C-alpha positions as a printed Julia matrix, in Angstrom:
279×3 Matrix{Float64}:
   2.45  -25.88    1.67
  -0.76  -25.26   -0.35
  -0.47  -22.93   -3.32
  -2.18  -19.54   -3.46
  -5.9   -19.61   -4.04
  -7.11  -19.01   -7.59
  -9.63  -16.22   -7.9
 -13.18  -17.45   -8.16
 -16.49  -15.53   -8.99
 -17.65  -13.15   -6.31
 -18.6   -14.6    -3.05
 -20.71  -13.68   -0.04
 -19.09  -11.41    2.66
 -16.76  -13.19    5.13
 -14.88  -12.16    8.27
 -11.24  -12.03    7.31
  -9.18   -9.69    9.58
  -7.83   -6.88    7.61
  -4.28   -5.61    7.44
  -1.3    -6.95    9.38
  -0.1    -5.04   12.54
   2.71   -6.78   14.39
   5.59   -7.37   12.11
   8.77   -9.13   13.2
  10.96   -6.36   11.66
   9.22   -3.62   13.59
  11.34   -2.13   16.35
  11.26    1.14   18.53
  12.84    3.91   16.32
  15.27    6.12   18.07
  14.48    9.68   18.95
  15.76   12.88   17.43
  14.52   14.59   14.38
  17.79   14.7    12.41
  16.35   14.86    8.94
  16.08   17.68    6.5
  13.6    20.33    7.36
  12.16   22.34    4.6
  11.19   25.92    5.31
   8.63   27.46    2.82
  10.23   30.79    3.54
  13.66   29.89    2.22
  14.64   29.29   -1.46
  13.83   25.83   -2.69
  16.46   23.24   -3.04
  17.91   22.91   -6.56
  17.26   19.08   -6.47
  13.58   18.86   -7.28
  11.95   17.55  -10.45
   9.98   20.29  -12.39
   6.54   20.01  -11.01
   5.0    21.23  -14.37
   6.16   17.89  -15.96
   4.32   15.84  -13.4
   0.85   17.42  -13.16
  -1.98   17.06  -15.51
  -3.68   20.33  -16.86
  -6.77   21.49  -15.03
 -10.05   19.73  -15.89
 -12.91   21.42  -17.72
 -16.37   20.94  -16.22
 -17.07   18.36  -18.88
 -14.15   16.36  -17.67
 -15.24   16.04  -14.1
 -14.67   12.54  -12.76
 -17.73   10.29  -12.32
 -18.3     7.51   -9.9
 -18.79    3.87  -11.31
 -22.57    4.2   -11.26
 -22.7     7.87  -12.25
 -25.87    8.48  -10.15
 -25.24   12.0    -9.43
 -26.63   14.66  -11.8
 -26.6    18.42  -12.17
 -23.11   18.66  -10.76
 -20.15   20.84  -11.96
 -16.41   20.34  -11.04
 -15.38   23.2    -8.83
 -11.7    24.18   -9.42
  -9.58   25.18   -6.36
  -7.93   28.55   -6.33
  -4.88   26.91   -4.63
  -3.41   24.38   -7.12
  -1.43   21.23   -6.49
   1.56   23.05   -8.05
   1.2    25.95   -5.71
   1.28   23.49   -2.82
   4.31   21.68   -4.16
   6.18   24.92   -4.6
   5.35   26.1    -1.03
   6.41   22.87    0.57
   9.5    22.2    -1.61
   8.29   18.61   -2.68
   5.83   17.1    -4.92
   3.08   14.71   -3.95
   2.8    10.98   -4.78
   0.82    7.87   -4.01
   2.91    5.03   -2.55
   0.71    1.93   -2.95
   1.97   -0.85   -0.66
   0.48   -4.22   -1.61
   1.19   -7.84   -0.39
  -0.17  -10.75    1.58
  -1.4   -10.35    5.18
   1.78  -10.41    7.42
   4.04   -9.24    4.52
   4.92   -6.06    6.41
   2.93   -3.47    4.4
   1.67   -1.41    7.37
   5.12   -1.81    9.07
   7.08   -0.55    6.02
   4.62    2.23    5.1
   4.67    3.67    8.68
   8.46    3.44    8.83
   8.79    5.28    5.5
   6.15    7.79    6.68
   8.17    8.45    9.81
  11.43    9.05    7.64
   9.51   11.43    5.34
   8.06   13.27    8.27
  11.48   13.71    9.78
  12.62   15.37    6.5
   9.8    17.83    6.71
   7.5    16.46    4.08
   3.74   16.38    4.17
   2.81   12.73    4.33
   0.09   10.41    5.59
  -0.6     6.73    5.91
  -3.99    5.24    4.75
  -4.14    1.88    6.51
  -6.53   -0.89    5.65
  -7.78   -1.69    9.26
  -8.14    2.0     9.99
 -10.26    2.73    6.99
 -12.46   -0.26    7.69
 -13.35    1.38   10.93
 -15.06    4.35    9.16
 -15.07    5.01    5.46
 -15.32    1.3     4.56
 -17.05    0.01    7.68
 -19.96   -1.16    5.55
 -17.83   -3.53    3.42
 -16.98   -7.11    4.01
 -14.46   -9.35    2.29
 -16.37  -10.73   -0.72
 -14.66  -10.02   -4.11
 -17.2    -7.28   -4.83
 -16.58   -5.64   -1.42
 -12.75   -5.81   -1.89
 -13.03   -4.1    -5.18
 -15.31   -1.27   -3.85
 -12.91   -0.86   -0.83
  -9.97   -0.38   -3.16
 -12.09    1.95   -5.45
 -12.82    4.2    -2.45
  -9.15    4.19   -1.32
  -7.99    5.06   -4.81
 -10.24    8.16   -4.87
  -9.25    9.13   -1.38
  -5.58    8.76   -2.29
  -6.26   10.95   -5.38
  -7.52   13.79   -3.02
  -4.47   13.45   -0.91
  -2.29   13.79   -4.07
  -4.14   16.88   -5.11
  -3.66   18.33   -1.58
   0.13   17.97   -2.09
   0.63   15.11    0.32
   2.78   12.02   -0.06
   0.13    9.42    0.73
   1.04    5.89    1.59
  -1.57    3.26    1.33
  -1.22   -0.21    3.1
  -3.72   -2.54    1.73
  -3.68   -6.22    0.62
  -5.44   -5.0    -2.48
  -5.23   -8.56   -3.92
  -6.55   -8.07   -7.42
  -4.59   -6.63  -10.32
  -7.58   -5.06  -11.99
  -8.39   -3.08   -8.88
  -4.87   -1.87   -8.57
  -4.84   -0.89  -12.28
  -7.97    1.14  -11.79
  -6.44    3.03   -8.89
  -3.33    3.74  -10.95
  -5.45    4.95  -13.89
  -7.02    7.71  -11.68
  -3.69    9.7   -11.78
  -0.74   10.37  -14.02
   1.83    7.47  -14.4
   4.64    9.27  -12.51
   2.2     9.87   -9.47
   1.51    6.25   -8.71
   4.23    4.08   -7.2
   3.3     0.41   -6.59
   5.35   -1.18   -3.95
   5.01   -4.99   -3.67
   5.95   -6.21   -0.13
   6.99   -9.61   -1.59
   7.26  -11.91    1.39
   5.93  -15.27    0.28
   3.08  -17.17    1.93
   5.26  -19.52    3.93
   6.93  -16.49    5.55
   3.62  -14.72    6.24
   2.12  -17.75    7.62
   5.17  -18.28    9.81
   4.73  -14.79   11.25
   1.09  -15.48   12.16
   1.29  -14.64   15.89
  -2.55  -14.42   16.25
  -3.1   -17.76   14.38
  -5.25  -16.28   11.65
  -3.59  -18.28    9.01
  -4.13  -21.45   11.11
  -7.76  -20.54   11.54
  -8.04  -19.95    7.78
  -6.53  -23.42    7.07
  -9.06  -24.87    9.48
 -11.86  -23.12    7.71
 -12.78  -21.02   10.6
 -12.08  -17.68    8.7
 -13.6   -17.49    5.25
 -12.05  -15.67    2.24
  -8.72  -15.21    3.72
  -6.2   -13.93    1.23
  -3.71  -16.5     0.22
  -5.64  -19.33    1.53
  -9.18  -19.29    0.39
  -9.08  -16.09   -1.52
  -6.44  -15.3    -4.15
  -3.66  -12.78   -4.21
  -2.56  -11.65   -7.61
   0.93  -10.44   -7.48
   1.95   -7.21   -9.32
   3.48   -7.96  -12.65
   5.36   -4.78  -13.02
   5.57   -2.85   -9.69
   7.85    0.27   -9.4
   9.41   -1.49   -6.38
   9.54   -5.07   -5.33
  10.84   -5.47   -1.74
  11.68   -8.74   -0.2
  10.07   -8.08    3.13
  10.62  -11.79    4.05
  14.29  -11.39    4.29
  15.36   -7.79    3.99
  15.62   -5.68    7.08
  13.18   -2.81    7.84
  16.01   -0.34    7.7
  17.2    -1.61    4.22
  13.7    -1.66    2.95
  13.05    1.97    4.01
  16.22    3.01    2.38
  15.21    1.36   -0.74
  11.9     3.22   -0.95
  13.65    6.49   -0.01
  16.33    6.09   -2.63
  13.56    5.46   -5.28
  11.67    8.56   -4.22
  14.86   10.71   -4.39
  15.56    9.36   -7.8
  12.06   10.29   -9.09
  12.34   13.79   -7.53
   9.62   13.18   -5.01
  11.97   13.98   -2.13
  15.1    16.26   -2.2
  17.88   14.14   -3.78
  19.05   13.27   -7.21
  16.62   15.12   -9.43
  18.5    17.84  -11.49
  16.3    20.94  -11.57
  14.22   23.12   -9.23
  10.6    23.5    -8.93
   9.25   26.36  -10.87
   7.08   29.15   -9.51
   3.36   28.23   -9.75
   1.34   29.89  -12.38
């Protein structure tokens, strides 16, 4: 089996299909919404991390974020009257970015959607940003050159940050092959808000799952700039979670993610203290 490709200087846009869809671990989930339901009108559970420890202070107008080219002028950051802390207090849970990364076929979309379903059943506000879906609209103008991949992840990082401020647990399922791009996305928010989840199925497993023959086409040179074959994947060095989606069942993988979220106080679980009233 050929090794993973080594990153080369930026190339011209290719035609790599985006995120994986059909995953062998995916199966029809049973009905019934037996999870915990949080009612904003009831007292908050005493198992939530203090939200004030997890949120950065409001920005001044001079601290308003700038895009990479900083082309916009004469703009002032407008502060919302409804804060992230207020949304967290109303909903009974804090927001977070769950960043699923891995090779095509590693099970990112499958795992992200299964975790999303579990969180939804517990009454949490959550949403999946999926690589294929985003490339139908927001990133429809981007191809698969290194430069386009970087811009794709830059946009997703900014959108995920908006979801975070909106009080939503946002799950992003993108190959996001380059460490620098993932570091930049992480740097947009506080450290505790960004949870990198490496779906660590190796290349042989992912290629073996290739029901549509995309890896075979990439090997034959019919698909250019395909991650893991002709375009590199740089594995996370220190992800918050590394899940062996090549061997571990979907149910066990979901349980691993949920246990981590509970331990971090994102969902009701192990955290010791309650959310304070918003200022």
